C-alpha positions as CSV (number, residue, x, y, z in Angstrom):
1,M,24.2,2.6,27.2
2,N,27.2,1.7,25.0
3,R,26.6,3.1,21.6
4,K,29.2,0.8,20.0
5,K,26.9,-2.2,20.8
6,I,23.9,-0.7,19.0
7,D,24.2,-1.8,15.3
8,V,22.2,-1.2,12.2
9,R,22.0,-4.4,10.1
10,P,20.1,-5.3,7.0
11,I,17.1,-7.7,7.5
12,M,17.9,-10.8,5.5
13,A,15.8,-13.9,4.9
14,D,17.2,-15.6,8.0
15,D,16.0,-12.7,10.1
16,T,12.3,-12.6,9.0
17,D,10.9,-14.8,11.8
18,V,12.4,-12.8,14.6
19,V,11.5,-9.5,13.0
20,S,7.9,-10.7,12.4
21,W,7.6,-11.5,16.1
22,F,9.1,-8.2,17.1
23,L,6.6,-6.3,15.0
24,H,3.7,-8.4,16.3
25,N,4.8,-7.8,19.9
26,H,5.7,-4.1,19.7
27,L,4.0,-2.5,16.7
28,N,0.6,-4.1,16.2
29,S,-0.5,-7.2,18.0
30,R,-3.7,-7.5,15.9
31,V,-1.4,-8.5,13.0
32,G,-0.1,-12.0,13.6
33,P,3.6,-13.0,13.0
34,S,2.7,-14.9,9.8
35,A,1.0,-11.8,8.4
36,W,4.1,-9.7,9.2
37,G,6.1,-12.5,7.6
38,A,4.1,-12.0,4.4
39,L,5.1,-8.4,4.3
40,L,8.7,-9.5,4.4
41,A,8.1,-12.0,1.5
42,P,6.0,-10.3,-1.2
43,P,4.5,-12.5,-3.9
44,W,6.1,-10.6,-6.8
45,S,9.7,-11.0,-8.0
46,A,11.9,-8.1,-7.1
47,D,15.4,-9.5,-6.3
48,P,15.5,-7.3,-3.1
49,P,18.9,-6.4,-1.6
50,N,17.3,-6.9,1.9
51,H,13.9,-6.6,3.6
52,G,14.8,-3.3,5.3
53,F,17.1,-2.7,8.3
54,Q,17.1,-3.6,12.0
55,L,18.5,-2.0,15.1
56,V,20.3,-4.5,17.2
57,A,21.6,-4.0,20.8
58,D,23.7,-6.8,22.2
59,D,22.4,-9.2,19.5
60,T,18.7,-8.4,20.5
61,I,16.5,-6.6,18.0
62,V,15.2,-3.3,19.4
63,G,14.0,-1.7,16.1
64,A,13.1,-2.4,12.6
65,Y,12.2,-0.5,9.4
66,I,10.7,-2.8,6.8
67,A,11.3,-2.1,3.1
68,V,9.3,-3.6,0.2
69,Y,11.1,-3.6,-3.2
70,S,9.7,-3.7,-6.7
71,E,10.7,-2.9,-10.3
72,R,8.1,-1.1,-12.4
73,D,7.7,0.5,-15.8
74,V,7.0,4.2,-15.3
75,D,6.4,6.4,-18.4
76,G,8.2,3.8,-20.5
77,E,11.3,3.6,-18.2
78,P,12.1,0.8,-15.8
79,R,12.4,2.1,-12.2
80,R,13.4,0.3,-9.0
81,F,11.2,1.2,-6.0
82,C,11.8,0.9,-2.3
83,N,8.7,1.3,-0.3
84,L,9.1,2.2,3.4
85,A,6.5,-0.1,4.9
86,A,6.6,-0.5,8.8
87,F,8.7,1.4,11.3
88,C,9.1,0.4,15.0
89,V,11.8,1.3,17.5
90,L,11.6,0.6,21.3
91,E,11.2,3.8,23.3
92,E,14.6,3.7,25.0
93,F,16.3,3.4,21.6
94,R,14.3,6.1,19.7
95,G,17.4,8.2,19.5
96,H,18.7,5.8,17.0
97,S,15.6,5.8,14.7
98,L,17.2,8.1,12.2
99,R,20.0,5.6,11.7
100,L,17.5,3.1,10.3
101,M,16.0,5.7,8.0
102,R,19.4,6.8,6.7
103,A,20.5,3.2,6.1
104,I,17.4,2.6,3.8
105,L,17.8,6.0,2.0
106,A,21.5,5.5,1.5
107,Q,20.8,2.7,-1.0
108,Q,21.5,3.9,-4.6
109,G,19.3,3.5,-7.6
110,F,15.9,3.5,-6.0
111,E,12.8,5.7,-6.0
112,F,11.4,5.8,-2.4
113,T,7.8,5.8,-1.3
114,D,6.1,5.9,2.1
115,F,2.3,5.3,2.0
116,S,1.6,5.0,5.7
117,P,3.8,7.5,7.6
118,S,2.5,8.2,11.1
119,G,3.0,10.9,13.7
120,N,6.3,12.8,13.4
121,V,7.4,10.6,10.5
122,V,5.8,12.9,8.0
123,A,7.8,15.9,9.1
124,L,11.0,13.8,9.4
125,N,10.4,12.5,5.8
126,Q,10.1,16.0,4.5
127,R,13.4,17.0,6.0
128,L,14.9,13.9,4.3
129,G,13.6,15.0,0.9
130,F,10.2,13.4,0.6
131,A,7.3,15.3,-1.0
132,V,3.7,14.9,0.1
133,L,1.4,13.5,-2.6
134,D,-1.9,15.0,-3.4
135,T,-4.3,12.8,-1.4
136,A,-7.4,14.8,-1.7
137,T,-10.1,12.3,-0.6
138,R,-13.9,12.2,-0.6
139,L,-15.6,9.9,1.9
140,T,-18.5,8.5,-0.1
141,P,-21.2,6.1,1.2
142,N,-21.5,2.8,-0.4
143,L,-25.3,2.3,-1.0
144,P,-27.2,-0.7,-2.2
145,R,-28.2,-0.4,-5.9
146,L,-30.0,-2.6,-8.4
147,P,-27.9,-4.3,-11.1
148,R,-27.8,-2.6,-14.4
149,R,-28.6,-4.4,-17.6
150,G,-25.5,-5.1,-19.7
151,L,-23.1,-4.3,-16.8
152,T,-21.3,-7.0,-14.8
153,I,-19.4,-6.3,-11.5
154,S,-17.3,-9.2,-10.4
155,D,-14.5,-10.1,-8.0
156,D,-14.4,-13.7,-9.1
157,P,-10.7,-14.5,-9.7
158,T,-11.5,-16.4,-12.9
159,V,-13.6,-13.6,-14.3
160,V,-11.0,-11.0,-13.3
161,A,-8.1,-12.8,-14.8
162,G,-10.0,-13.6,-17.9
163,V,-10.8,-10.1,-18.9
164,L,-7.6,-8.2,-18.0
165,S,-4.9,-7.5,-20.5
166,G,-1.4,-5.9,-20.7
167,R,-0.2,-4.0,-17.6
168,D,-3.5,-4.8,-15.8
169,A,-3.0,-8.5,-16.3
170,R,0.5,-8.3,-14.8
171,V,-0.7,-6.3,-11.9
172,H,-3.3,-8.9,-11.1
173,A,-0.9,-11.8,-11.5
174,E,1.6,-10.2,-9.1
175,H,-1.0,-9.2,-6.6
176,R,-3.4,-12.1,-6.7
177,D,-1.8,-13.5,-3.5
178,A,-1.3,-10.2,-1.8
179,T,-3.5,-10.5,1.3
180,A,-4.9,-7.0,1.4
181,A,-5.5,-6.5,-2.3
182,R,-9.1,-7.0,-3.5
183,H,-9.7,-7.1,-7.3
184,I,-12.9,-6.0,-8.9
185,V,-13.8,-5.6,-12.6
186,A,-16.7,-3.8,-14.3
187,I,-17.5,-5.3,-17.7
188,R,-19.7,-3.8,-20.4
189,E,-19.9,-4.5,-24.1
190,G,-16.4,-5.9,-24.3
191,E,-14.9,-3.1,-22.3
192,Y,-13.6,-3.4,-18.7
193,G,-12.6,-1.2,-15.8
194,Y,-10.3,-2.6,-13.1
195,L,-10.1,-1.6,-9.5
196,V,-7.8,-2.8,-6.8
197,V,-8.9,-1.8,-3.3
198,R,-8.1,-2.6,0.4
199,K,-10.2,-2.5,3.5
200,D,-9.1,0.2,5.9
201,R,-9.8,1.1,9.6
202,R,-11.0,4.4,10.8
203,K,-11.9,4.9,14.4
204,R,-10.9,1.3,14.9
205,L,-13.7,0.2,12.5
206,P,-12.6,-1.9,9.4
207,L,-15.5,-0.6,7.3
208,F,-13.9,1.5,4.6
209,A,-12.6,0.7,1.1
210,S,-9.6,2.5,-0.3
211,P,-8.8,2.3,-4.0
212,L,-5.1,1.6,-4.7
213,Y,-5.0,1.2,-8.5
214,V,-7.3,1.8,-11.4
215,G,-6.9,0.1,-14.8
216,G,-8.9,-0.3,-18.0
217,S,-11.5,2.3,-18.8
218,Q,-11.8,5.1,-16.2
219,D,-14.9,6.3,-17.9
220,L,-16.6,2.9,-17.4
221,L,-15.6,2.9,-13.7
222,R,-17.1,6.3,-13.3
223,A,-20.3,5.3,-15.0
224,A,-20.5,2.0,-13.0
225,W,-19.6,3.6,-9.7
226,P,-23.1,3.2,-8.1
227,Q,-23.0,-0.5,-8.8
228,I,-19.3,-0.8,-7.8
229,S,-20.0,0.9,-4.5
230,S,-23.0,-1.4,-3.9
231,H,-20.7,-4.3,-4.6
232,L,-18.2,-3.0,-2.0
233,L,-21.0,-2.8,0.5
234,L,-22.7,-6.1,-0.1
235,R,-19.6,-8.3,-0.9
236,H,-16.9,-6.6,1.1
237,A,-18.8,-5.1,4.0
238,A,-17.4,-1.6,3.3
239,L,-19.9,1.0,4.4
240,A,-18.0,3.8,2.7
241,T,-15.1,4.4,0.3
242,L,-12.1,6.7,0.9
243,A,-12.0,7.9,-2.7
244,E,-8.7,9.6,-3.6
245,R,-9.3,11.6,-6.7
246,R,-5.7,11.2,-7.9
247,V,-6.0,7.4,-7.8
248,L,-9.6,6.9,-8.8
249,G,-9.5,9.7,-11.5
250,F,-12.8,11.2,-10.4
251,S,-14.8,12.1,-7.2
252,P,-18.0,10.3,-6.6
253,T,-21.0,12.6,-6.4
254,L,-22.2,11.7,-2.9
255,G,-20.2,12.3,0.3
256,F,-17.8,15.0,1.5
257,D,-14.2,15.9,1.2
258,L,-11.9,15.1,4.1
259,A,-10.3,18.2,5.7
260,A,-7.1,16.3,6.5
261,P,-6.6,13.1,4.5
262,R,-3.7,10.9,5.5
263,A,-0.3,11.7,4.0
264,K,1.4,9.6,1.4
265,M,4.9,10.5,0.3
266,L,7.5,10.2,-2.6
267,R,11.2,10.8,-2.8
268,S,12.3,10.8,-6.4
269,K,13.9,12.9,-9.1
270,N,12.7,10.6,-11.9
271,V,9.0,9.8,-11.2
272,R,6.1,12.2,-11.5
273,A,3.7,12.2,-8.5
274,E,0.9,11.6,-11.0
275,A,2.4,8.3,-12.0
276,V,2.4,6.9,-8.4
277,D,-0.2,4.3,-7.3
278,Y,-0.2,2.2,-4.2
279,L,0.7,-1.2,-5.5
280,Y,3.8,-3.2,-4.5
281,S,3.5,-1.9,-1.0
282,E,2.3,-2.7,2.5
283,L,-1.1,-1.4,1.5
284,T,-1.5,-4.5,-0.7
285,L,0.2,-6.9,1.6
286,L,-1.0,-6.2,5.1
287,E,-4.3,-5.8,6.8
288,W,-4.2,-4.0,10.1
């Protein structure tokens, strides 16, 4: 194999179709090319420098590392984020995988996140300066509950958009068309709690809800959790919730704590781990 013919190139707009088919064929065939394409074209405005990097051998794509970019306000400061979203290299070219990672991380001015590292990627990320976030998670069953007087639980887009304000309204507007993001509000006496969740697979079963972002009143969400979990069961067919305490802000009473929750990672000198949620990432854009 001639190393000089194996190039690392940025993924630009003209490359998205071929990269989408590569990921469909070699990373996860359950996800169609159009869904992979949505990951490469997020609905929010970010002015990305690229969509990640690709490994090319003799003008044929043999690897790709997708990046999702965003600009966010963190603790009153604007920060540019690069989220490492999907990583696939054909087996015979695995020796070049690190070149893709280094190409992404060499970009200046970004905070880096990785919310779905798999296998050996966690250890490799740690060697490259990533820290593991606290993902302590309780698996809690979603049980049917009667409605509560004075409490409204809704995922109706009009209701959700009508009640949100400030940062939460912007989050909803920018994720309204993100395929994997599901928006739920709890409303009581003029107060709201806002929850963004996704459906996740465990043991190949797409029956779990994972909170990605919490807004509004955390106290209201805690008090309304029995009705919210019932809504997740009856409206979203989620038998249980993977409730990360750091994201949700509390642990539901029922259930048990996972011994080995899945890793999520951050590489930044400017952003506190406590300030990191899972928006503007593959977790909101891609169902797998």
